[in-house]
C-alpha positions as CSV (number, residue, x, y, z in Angstrom):
1,M,0.0,0.0,0.0
2,R,2.8,2.4,0.9
3,A,4.7,1.7,-2.3
4,Y,1.4,2.2,-4.3
5,G,0.7,5.5,-2.5
6,R,4.2,6.8,-3.2
7,R,3.9,5.9,-6.9
8,R,0.6,7.6,-7.2
9,M,2.1,10.7,-5.5
10,L,5.0,10.7,-7.8
11,A,2.8,10.3,-10.9
12,L,0.8,13.3,-9.8
13,A,3.9,15.3,-9.3
14,A,5.2,14.2,-12.8
15,G,1.9,15.4,-14.3
16,L,2.2,18.8,-12.6
17,L,5.8,19.0,-13.6
18,A,5.0,18.3,-17.3
19,A,2.4,21.0,-17.3
20,A,4.7,23.5,-15.7
21,T,7.5,22.7,-18.3
22,A,5.0,23.1,-21.2
23,C,4.1,26.6,-19.9
24,S,7.6,27.7,-19.1
25,G,9.5,26.5,-22.2
26,S,12.7,24.5,-22.3
27,G,13.5,22.2,-19.4
28,E,17.2,21.9,-20.2
29,P,19.6,22.4,-17.2
30,S,21.2,25.8,-17.0
31,S,24.8,26.7,-16.9
32,S,26.5,29.0,-14.5
33,P,30.0,30.3,-13.8
34,V,29.9,28.4,-10.4
35,A,29.9,25.1,-12.3
36,A,31.6,25.8,-15.6
37,A,35.2,25.6,-16.6
38,T,36.1,27.2,-19.9
39,A,35.6,25.0,-22.9
40,A,39.2,25.6,-24.0
41,A,40.4,24.1,-20.7
42,A,38.1,21.2,-20.7
43,P,39.5,17.7,-21.5
44,T,38.2,15.6,-24.4
45,T,34.8,14.0,-23.6
46,P,35.2,10.3,-22.8
47,S,33.3,7.9,-25.2
48,V,31.6,6.0,-22.3
49,A,28.0,7.3,-21.7
50,P,27.6,8.5,-18.1
51,G,25.5,6.6,-15.6
52,V,23.6,9.8,-14.9
53,S,22.8,12.2,-17.8
54,L,22.3,16.0,-17.4
55,S,18.7,15.7,-18.4
56,E,18.0,12.9,-16.0
57,A,19.5,15.0,-13.2
58,A,17.3,18.0,-14.2
59,N,14.2,15.8,-14.2
60,A,14.9,14.2,-10.9
61,F,15.5,17.6,-9.2
62,S,12.3,19.1,-10.8
63,E,10.2,16.1,-9.6
64,Y,11.6,16.4,-6.1
65,V,10.8,20.1,-5.9
66,V,7.2,19.6,-7.0
67,T,6.6,16.5,-4.8
68,D,8.3,18.0,-1.8
69,D,6.1,21.1,-1.9
70,M,2.9,19.0,-2.3
71,L,3.8,17.0,0.8
72,R,4.6,20.1,2.8
73,V,1.2,21.6,2.0
74,A,-0.4,18.3,3.0
75,G,1.7,17.8,6.1
76,D,2.4,14.3,5.0
77,R,5.5,13.3,7.0
78,R,5.4,9.7,6.0
79,F,5.7,10.3,2.3
80,A,8.1,13.2,2.8
81,R,10.5,10.7,4.4
82,D,10.3,8.6,1.2
83,L,11.8,11.5,-0.8
84,H,15.0,11.4,1.4
85,R,17.7,9.2,2.5
86,D,20.9,9.1,4.7
87,G,21.0,12.0,7.1
88,R,18.3,13.9,5.2
89,T,15.7,11.4,6.4
90,D,16.1,12.3,10.1
91,L,16.3,16.0,9.2
92,V,13.1,16.1,7.3
93,T,11.4,14.0,10.0
94,A,12.5,16.6,12.6
95,E,11.3,19.5,10.3
96,F,7.8,18.0,10.2
97,A,7.7,16.9,13.8
98,S,9.0,20.2,15.3
99,T,6.3,22.2,13.4
100,G,3.3,20.0,14.1
101,D,3.5,18.7,10.5
102,R,3.4,22.2,9.1
103,P,6.9,22.7,7.8
104,A,8.1,25.7,5.9
105,R,7.6,25.9,2.1
106,Y,10.4,27.0,-0.1
107,T,10.8,29.1,-3.2
108,W,13.5,27.7,-5.6
109,G,15.4,29.6,-8.2
110,T,17.2,28.4,-11.4
111,P,19.4,25.4,-10.7
112,T,22.9,24.7,-11.8
113,F,23.7,21.0,-12.1
114,L,27.0,19.4,-11.1
115,V,26.7,15.9,-12.6
116,P,29.7,13.6,-12.2
117,R,30.7,11.3,-15.1
118,L,30.1,8.0,-13.3
119,R,29.9,4.5,-14.8
120,P,26.5,2.9,-14.7
121,D,27.7,0.2,-12.3
122,E,28.9,2.8,-9.7
123,P,26.8,4.4,-7.0
124,L,25.0,7.2,-8.9
125,W,24.6,10.7,-7.6
126,F,24.6,14.3,-8.7
127,S,24.7,17.8,-7.0
128,V,22.6,20.9,-7.6
129,V,23.5,24.5,-6.7
130,V,20.3,26.5,-6.5
131,P,18.8,29.6,-4.8
132,R,16.3,28.7,-2.1
133,D,14.5,31.7,-0.7
134,N,17.3,34.1,0.1
135,R,20.1,31.6,0.4
136,T,22.2,29.4,-2.0
137,A,21.6,25.7,-1.3
138,V,23.9,22.8,-2.3
139,L,21.9,19.6,-2.7
140,T,23.1,16.1,-3.5
141,F,20.8,13.3,-4.8
142,A,21.7,9.7,-4.7
143,K,20.0,6.8,-6.6
144,G,19.0,3.4,-5.2
145,T,15.7,2.2,-6.6
146,D,14.9,5.8,-7.2
147,W,16.3,9.3,-6.7
148,R,16.3,10.7,-3.2
149,L,17.8,13.7,-1.5
150,S,20.8,12.7,0.5
151,A,22.4,15.9,1.6
152,L,21.7,19.7,1.7
153,A,23.6,22.6,3.1
154,L,23.2,26.4,2.8
155,L,26.0,28.7,1.8
156,L,27.3,30.7,4.8
157,P,27.5,34.5,4.6
158,A,30.6,35.8,2.9
159,Q,31.4,32.4,1.4
160,R,31.5,31.6,-2.3
161,L,31.4,28.3,-4.1
162,P,34.5,27.4,-6.1
163,E,34.4,26.7,-9.8
164,V,33.9,23.0,-10.5
165,K,36.0,21.3,-13.2
166,L,33.8,20.1,-16.2
167,D,34.7,18.2,-19.3
168,A,33.7,19.3,-22.8
169,A,30.2,17.8,-22.5
170,G,29.5,19.5,-19.1
171,Y,30.1,16.6,-16.8
172,A,32.0,17.0,-13.5
173,E,35.1,15.1,-12.3
174,V,34.8,13.0,-9.2
175,V,37.5,13.1,-6.5
176,G,38.0,9.6,-5.1
177,S,37.7,9.0,-1.4
178,E,41.4,8.2,-1.1
179,D,42.6,11.0,-3.4
180,K,46.1,12.2,-2.3
181,G,46.2,15.2,-4.6
182,V,44.3,17.4,-2.1
183,Q,45.3,18.4,1.4
184,I,42.7,16.1,2.9
185,S,41.3,13.0,1.2
186,P,37.5,13.2,1.1
187,R,37.1,10.2,3.5
188,Y,39.0,12.1,6.2
189,I,37.3,15.5,6.1
190,A,34.4,14.5,8.4
191,P,36.6,13.0,11.2
192,L,39.0,15.9,11.1
193,H,36.1,18.4,11.2
194,A,34.7,16.5,14.2
195,T,38.1,16.8,16.0
196,I,38.4,20.5,15.6
197,A,34.8,21.1,16.5
198,E,35.5,19.4,19.9
199,R,39.1,20.3,20.6
200,G,39.6,23.6,18.6
201,P,43.1,24.6,17.6
202,A,44.6,22.3,20.2
203,G,43.5,19.2,18.2
204,I,45.3,17.3,15.5
205,A,43.2,19.0,12.9
206,A,44.9,22.4,13.5
207,G,46.2,23.7,10.3
208,L,44.1,21.2,8.3
209,I,40.6,22.7,9.0
210,A,40.3,26.5,8.9
211,A,39.1,28.4,12.0
212,G,35.6,29.8,11.9
213,P,31.9,29.0,12.6
214,Y,31.2,25.3,13.1
215,T,34.9,24.5,13.7
216,T,37.0,26.5,16.3
217,E,34.1,28.7,17.3
218,T,32.0,25.6,18.1
219,A,34.9,24.3,20.3
220,A,35.1,27.6,22.1
221,E,31.3,27.5,22.7
222,I,31.5,23.9,24.1
223,A,34.4,25.0,26.5
224,D,32.3,28.0,27.7
225,N,29.2,25.8,28.3
226,R,31.3,23.3,30.2
227,T,32.6,25.9,32.5
228,A,29.2,27.5,33.1
229,A,27.6,24.1,33.8
230,K,30.2,23.2,36.4
231,K,29.5,26.4,38.3
232,D,25.8,25.5,38.3
233,G,26.3,22.0,39.6
234,F,26.1,19.8,36.5
235,T,28.3,18.5,33.7
236,Y,28.1,19.4,30.1
237,D,29.7,17.7,27.1
238,S,29.2,17.7,23.4
239,I,30.9,15.3,21.0
240,F,31.0,14.9,17.3
241,S,31.4,11.9,15.1
242,A,31.6,11.3,11.4
243,A,28.2,9.9,10.2
244,D,28.1,6.7,8.3
245,Y,26.6,8.3,5.2
246,P,28.1,8.8,1.8
247,V,30.7,11.6,1.2
248,Y,30.4,13.4,-2.2
249,A,33.4,15.1,-3.7
250,L,34.0,16.9,-7.0
251,R,37.2,18.4,-8.5
252,T,37.5,22.1,-8.7
253,V,39.4,24.0,-11.4
254,D,42.3,24.8,-9.0
255,G,42.9,21.1,-8.5
256,G,41.2,21.0,-5.1
257,A,37.8,19.4,-4.1
258,L,34.3,20.5,-3.1
259,V,33.1,18.0,-0.5
260,Q,29.7,17.4,1.0
261,Y,29.5,15.3,4.2
262,S,27.6,14.8,7.5
263,L,28.4,14.8,11.2
264,L,26.5,13.7,14.2
265,R,26.6,15.7,17.4
266,T,25.6,14.4,20.9
267,T,25.2,16.9,23.7
268,S,24.7,15.6,27.3
269,M,24.1,17.3,30.6
270,N,24.1,15.4,34.0
271,S,23.4,16.5,37.5
272,V,26.3,15.8,39.9
273,I,25.0,17.0,43.2
274,S,21.7,16.4,44.9
275,V,20.9,20.1,45.0
276,S,21.5,20.7,41.3
277,P,19.0,22.9,39.6
278,F,16.8,21.3,37.0
279,L,18.6,20.9,33.6
280,P,17.3,23.2,31.0
281,V,16.2,22.0,27.5
282,P,17.1,24.4,24.6
283,P,13.9,25.8,23.1
284,E,14.7,24.3,19.7
285,G,14.8,20.8,21.3
286,R,11.6,20.9,23.4
287,W,9.6,19.3,20.6
288,A,11.9,16.2,20.9
289,L,12.0,16.0,24.8
290,T,8.4,17.2,25.5
291,R,9.5,19.0,28.7
292,E,11.4,22.2,29.4
293,Q,13.6,20.8,32.1
294,Y,14.8,17.5,33.7
295,R,16.3,16.5,37.0
296,D,19.0,14.0,36.3
297,N,20.2,14.0,32.7
298,I,19.5,15.2,29.2
299,K,20.9,13.9,25.8
300,I,20.3,15.9,22.6
301,F,21.2,14.4,19.2
302,E,21.8,16.5,16.1
303,T,22.4,15.6,12.4
304,Q,24.6,18.2,10.6
305,Q,25.4,18.5,6.9
306,Y,28.3,20.5,5.5
307,V,30.1,21.5,2.3
308,A,33.8,22.3,2.5
309,T,36.4,23.4,0.0
310,V,39.6,21.4,0.1
311,P,42.4,23.2,-1.8
312,P,45.4,21.2,-3.1
313,A,47.7,22.2,-0.3
314,S,46.1,24.4,2.3
315,A,43.4,24.2,5.0
316,A,39.9,23.1,4.2
317,T,37.2,25.7,4.8
318,V,33.6,25.0,5.8
319,I,31.4,27.0,3.4
320,A,27.9,25.7,3.9
321,Y,25.8,24.1,6.7
322,D,22.4,22.8,7.5
323,G,21.4,20.8,10.6
324,A,18.9,20.4,13.4
325,I,18.1,18.5,16.6
326,T,16.7,15.2,15.5
327,K,15.9,13.5,18.8
328,G,16.5,13.7,22.6
329,S,16.0,11.9,25.9
330,G,15.9,12.9,29.5
331,L,15.3,11.8,33.1
């Protein structure tokens, strides 16, 4: 029944999409300086057809936008989950649950597609850079039985996306998880980010991950919260771990990488003396814990998604973020 319902929803979305395309003209993906190397610098196009075409990526994104909006209007959390995967599943669930199944609706601008030239037998994915309301969003979709949104992050103020290297046909070059041509191989970016977010410049990631929001500033915030909690009679700790979700990396024209990845954050508070005050729950987490304060302990879990630029031989910089509390517990 669930599979049938989802097929019917997608069919309806496809019909609406076709009507919108007929009214608006060409549905071909757009180009942008963000995603385009010059044709003169692009290598010869390989003869092997890519596992994901530019037009397939454009269709998958358009279908997602139409269907996601329909489900937001309907407040349908169950089907909304079916459009997502990996860390995005918990985030969209939290978005619905924290608003009483009345999540925000979004206005999308003209997308630019970053479609890697992958073999059909490889895990298939593509990225999209697109205005969403007043921010620039970076989305990555991955394909299993169908296309689902795997990752999304919003460009931080004062940050810019680097130019992605494209071949003559407009397809992007993938950076392998073990690539040694950049300062940090994509598989290590999340663990190193987790380290600097916990330890700050004193950690082993110093010099590898640039200082700033969500890195050294987060570590400083944790240290301040720990000191304040001790004075109030309870403990505070916040730890990060690399999520067991896919990491997506594309080559930039400077030889570096644009990497999208996820972290998990667990924050805990515990009473240590019998006269400790009640432990406060952050307002943004009350939907998950149901109470404003607890006596003994609190745990808050977050899913966080990032985009970082990794130059060939200098520190990686976090340029985009999205995340939220996804669950909590307390006694």
